[in-house]
C-alpha positions, 0 to 999 in steps of 0.5 A: 500499499502506498500513499493511502493507508489506515487510522491513527490517534494524536498524543501519547496518553493511554486511551480513556474509558468509554464515555459514549453510549453503545450503538443500539440500532441496526444500521447499513450506512454511516452512523453520525459520530457527533455532527459538532465534532465532525464539523470541528475537523479531524482534531476533534474526532474522539479517541478510539477508546471513547467510542467503545461500548463496554462489555457485560461483566461488572454491570457494563452494558452491551449493545443490542444491534449488529455492531459492537461499536460505532467506530466499526462504521466510522467514515474511512477518511476519519479512520485514516486521520485517527490512525495517523495520529495513533501511529505517530504516538506509537512511534514516539512511545517506541523511541522513548520506552522500548530499548529494542525499537529505540535502538533501531530507530536511532541507528537509522537516524529517525526521531519521532517528529520526523514521522508526519505521514504514512509514507514517512513511516514506511520509509523511515521505520525499519521492519523487524522479524521474529528472528530479530527479536529472538536474538535480543530477547532473554529471560533477563529482558523480556519484561521491558525490551518492547516497552510494556508498562510495568508491573507485568501481570502475566506472560503469554506464549505464541504457538512457535509454529515456525521455531521457538516460541516467543514470550509476550509480557503483558499487564492487565490494563493493556489486556483489558484494552486489546480484549475490548477493542479487538476481541469483543468486536470480533466475537460480537460480529461473529454472532456470540451473544450473552447467555450462550454456552461457548466451547473453546479448545484454544490452549490457555497458554496461548495469547489467543486462548487467554484473550478469548477466555477474557472476552467470554467473561466480558460478554457473559457466556457460559464458557466450556474449556475442556481438559487438554490442549490443542493437540490431537492427543486430547481429541477424545476429551473434546468430543466427550465435552461437546456431547456433554455440554451441547454448546451453541458456539464453538471456537477452535481450529479447522483441523481440530473440527476435522479431527473431532468429526473423525473421532466421532465417526470412529465412535459411530456418531454422525457429525450432525449429531456430534455438533447438534445444538451448535449454531456457529463455528468460529475457526482460526489457524488455517485459511478457510475456503468457500468449499471447506465452509460449505462442507462444514455447514453440510456435515455439522448442520451449523448456521454459519462458519466464521473465519478468524485469523491474525497473529500473536506476534504481530498482535493483530487479528479479526474475523469475517462477518456474515458476508464472508468477504475477508477478515475485518481488521480494525484500523484503530487497533493496527496499522497493516501493510503488505510488502513484496515477499522478496524485496519488502517494498510496499504493495498496493490494495489487492496485491498479495504479499507478506503482512506488516503489523504495527499495534496502535494500542499503547501499554503492552509490547510495542509492535512496530512494523513486524513482518509476518510469515503469512501471504495476504492481501488487503481490500479497501472496498467497503463490505456489505455489512457496512463496516468501513475498516479494511478486509484482509484475505489470508492465503497461507504461510510463505513457506507453503507458497510456490511460483508458476507463470510469475505468480505466487501460488498457495494451497488456498489457490489450489483448493479453489481450483479443485473446489470448482470441479469437485468440491472440497478435497484434501490434497498435497502439492508435491515438490513444486520447485522441481515439477516444471510447468506442471502442478503435481498433486496427491488428492484424497478420494472422498469415499470409496466411489468418488465420482470426481476421480473420473474428472481429470480433464475438467480439473486439467482445464480448470488449472490451465484457465486459472494458472496457465499450467497443467496439473497431474493428479494422483488419487489416493486414500487419505491415509496415503497423504503426508502428515506430520503429527496428524496434521496434513502437509499441504506442500511437500518437498523432499527436503522437508515441508511446513505442516499446515 
């Protein structure tokens, strides 16, 4: 993204608690945020925290409309003005409070007042990676290296999918803000409501599991957290808890839902019976294609499947809405960029590259242009739901990508091509760098008599139409696909591949 970008806020003070009323009407268009404030110009736009309805715990009031906060439908121009002010405040804080970021800014000769625009920010502030942070973080400095406010209340881990886990040093003031401004909006948008029984299989030690439990408490749901953590060893426990508690809402990962369905069938339980009573699936950790969502809807009988995504390291995330046109990422919480995977040069809206996150909420770990491992694109168009924040499409990890005809492809793209002919299928891409102009696939049969096994010509034409290259398909039993710790490897390379 070049000159156009996302929101920000002026000044370095902590966001103030809510002072405004929660939104109580169903609105498709703009919502007036106070005509006097808007006429007074951008300096009079309220701070983001002033626009947040508070949650259901401690007697706080929840909205009764489809939006959790008025800021979800704030006009884009005001969002961008707000975002720039917040961005400048975070640069100032990073410079003075974070030894890690302060040293890197000074090495580039950058002072806080030098950053006066989004373009200044992209040009002057260096990108950093998880490895950069790992090299400098230790048990002696994790409390303060990223400038988190003291005292530290708890530590949370990232998943460590691409290596050693990193540690987030957190305080409850920051957690309160991130839960209110990110997770409460996300779950409200994905139809979680007070009084529901909500079931979640996210690990309690992970940042996402911690924040989800806090959001459950604040919304006022009956939370069910079954014994175990998010690995296959505990699938049986999750199945038994699901049958016992019959929740209305399920939070987890796609592969865990698949594993629970498989375990249920092993016990003679149909997926629709296993998920009887569940209205909504809220899934994170893997991209969800339309075909996979349809498969879950058909098999489980739930009303809707919501696709959530983001990053604990980049402290950004969100969910799609009922229109399923991308993950809504909150522009008053993060400034997101997309950069070329090789050159790290900024890309525009709609172009595919690696995401870069800057967290706009002060008080916790300072995230200032963190380079993520996923390929994404950001769309600027307004969603049918009326929310004005941009939508993010997550495709897969960079390590699962490969190039054909100058285009960067991922298993998400391959899934869409297969789904156009056969519906959802499990598959693995084989050695993409050494298969010439052909894409080689192992595709699992859907049952003993898969009618799509005879559709090789249709599949070939679909790949030629989409990617300009042919495809070689070998149909196998699902047990012949490569797995790592019972997790499907979507791109297999002889020298080793990333598990999905």
